[in-house]
C-alpha positions, 0 to 999 in steps of 0.5 A: 518435559514440556514441548518447546513452543516454536512460532513462525511470522509470515510477513505479507504487507507488514514489512516492519518490526515496530508496531507489528502485532504479529511479531510482538505476539510471536515473540511473547508466546514462543520459546523460539521464533523464525520469520518468512517472506515469499516473493510470489512469482505470480506477482511478477506475471502478466494478468488477463489485462495484459499488464505485469502485476508488478512493474520495476518501480514497485519491485525495486521498492519491495526488494529494498523493503524486504532487505531492510526487514531482514536486517532489522529482524536480525538485530532482534535475533530473528532469522528471516527466510526469503524465497522466490516461490509461492507461499503455499509451496514453501511455508508448509515445508518450513513448518514441518522441518522446524516443528512449528506450533503457531503461525502469525500473520496479518489478516488479508481478505481479498480473494488471491490472499485468501486462496493462498491461506486456504491452500496452506491450511490444507497442507499443514497439521490440524494442530497448527495454530493460525494467529491472524491480526488486523494490524493495517488499520488506524481504527481497529475493526474491534473498536469502530462503532459499526459492524462490517456489514453496516459500514456507511457508503458515505465517507463523512458518516464513517469518519464522523462516527469513528472520530466521536467514539473510536480511540487509536490503539497504542503501538506494539513494541518489540524486545530483543530475543536471545542470540540462541534464537538466530538460526542458520539462514542461507536464503537471500533476497532475490535481485531485480534480474531474478524477478525478471527486471533490469535494474535502473536509475531513478528519474531525476524529475521524480517527486518520489526519490525515496527508497523502500524499508522501515528505516527510510519510512522513519527517516521521512517521518523525521524529515517531514515533521521535525526537520522541516515542519512541512506537516504544518502546511500539509493542507495548503500544499498537498495538491502540489505536483512537483517535488518531494515536500508538497505531500507527506509521501508516506503511501508507498511505505504504508502500502507494504507495511514498512510503517503503520498508520498508528505510528504516523498518527501518534507522531502527529499527536506528538507534533501537535503537542510540541510544535502546533496543532492546526488544519494541516496536522488534522488533515493528515489524520483525515487522509489516514482515515480515508485509507482506513475507509477504503479498507473497510469498503473492501472488507464489507463488499468483498470481490464486488470491488473488482466487478465492472459495476463496482459496489453499486452494481451500476450498468454503464456502457464501458468501452474497450478501445485499445488505441484509446487505452494506449494513448492514455498509457503513453500520454498521447491523449488530447489533454496535456495535463493528463499526458504529463501525469501519465508520462510521470507515472510511466517514468517514475512509478509515482503520480500525485493524488491530484493527478490520479483523480484527473487521469482516472476521471478522464479514462472513465468519464471522458473516454468511457473505458472499462475502469478496471483496465485503468485500475489494473494499469495502476496496480502494475505501475504504482510504487504505492499500489494498495489493493483497497485504495486503488480499487476504492479510488477507481470505483469512486472516480468511475461512478460505481463506488462511494461518491454520492455525487458521481462527479466528472473532472473538468481537466482544463480547469484542473490544469488551470487551477493546479498547474497555472504556469504549466511548470508540471506539464513542461517538466514531463512533456518537453523532450529531454535534451539528453 
C-alpha cells in the first residue's frame, strides 16, 4: 500500500484561510493536513535597543488574529496547534510524531526568520519536503518585469513598469476537508498574561478601534467599500488624523496576513465595476504597490535595511542622546504636532501615515538621532508593524533609503496644513479629566 501523504502548514505572517497559497497547496497535495502557529518567546523579549520587540497593542491584535485563524481552520476540519515556544524547538517534534512528509509556509527572507528556518531544516529528515510560497505580494515575484537584483531604486520606475506589464494573480480558494481530518488538539492560544502583559481597554480616542483576525478584516472591507463607500473619497481623506474612516486602516491585517493584498485589490476592481472608478479607487491600489515595493527593496538589499547607512550606505553623524530619545517617545519635544502623534502611538499603538512621516523626519533630520532607534521603537509599538514597510519608510525619511530628494519635513507647516484648527493636537495633548 502507498504511504499516506501528510502535510503541515506552518503559519507565520499569513494568518488567514482565504487566498492562502500554502494552505490551498497543502489541502490539494495531501491525504491529511494539520497546522501550527508558534508565539515565539523572542518576540516578547527586549532587543538591544532596550525596547520589547512586541508591546501590548500588537500582542493583543495577534492573539485575536490567531484565535480567529484557529476557528476558521476548524470550519475546514483542520486542527491548528498553537504553542508559546520557539518554532525550531516544536516543529521538528510535530513532524516526527505525525509522520509528516511536507511542510508548507510563506517565504520570508529577513535574517531572523531565515535563521529559524535553517535550524528547523537541520533537525528534520532529509526526505521532508519544504514548500515555500510568496503569498504576501500584490505583484508576485514571478510576474514582475525585473530580476530581484534589478529592482529600481526609485518607486515610480518600479510602479510604472509593473502597472504596464504585470497582472495580479487570482485568489486561492479552499475546500472543506472531511471530518476525519480533524485530530485531537489540546493546545490553546496563550493569554495576554502568559505573553507577559496585563490586559487593557482600548483608548476611546483611538483611530483604530478594531480587532485582529480574518473575519474582522473582511468586515472592515465590507464597511469601508460597500456600506459607506468611503473608498470613493480615499485620496481626499487619507491624510486625516482623527477617526476610523479617513483611511482604509487595512495595514494591521495586511501586516500579519489576516487579509491579502490580492483580496483587497480584486475587491477594488469589483467596486470600480459596480460603484465607480476614480482617483481614490486607484490610490488604494497605488498604496498597495508601495507596500509591495518596500518588500522588494528588502528582498533585493537583505540586511542592509537594518544598517545605519541604509541601502545607500550613507555616512551621517547620527547621535544617540537618551534624553532627546525619551522626549520624542513621551511626546515632550518642542513640537506639539510631533508630541500629539507620539502620545497617540503610546496610548493606542496606532499613528496615521502623515504622523509617521513627520515624527520620523523630526527624529532623524531635526534631532539627528540614529534612525534605527526610532524604527525599533515603532517595531515595539505599532499594531501594523511590518518589517519591510517599517524599515523602508524609516530609511526613506532618514535620507538613507529610496527617496531621491532626501527631503526634510517642515513640522509647523505640516501641522498648519493637516491640523489647522489643532483638533488632533488638542485631542492628545489636553490632559484628560478622568
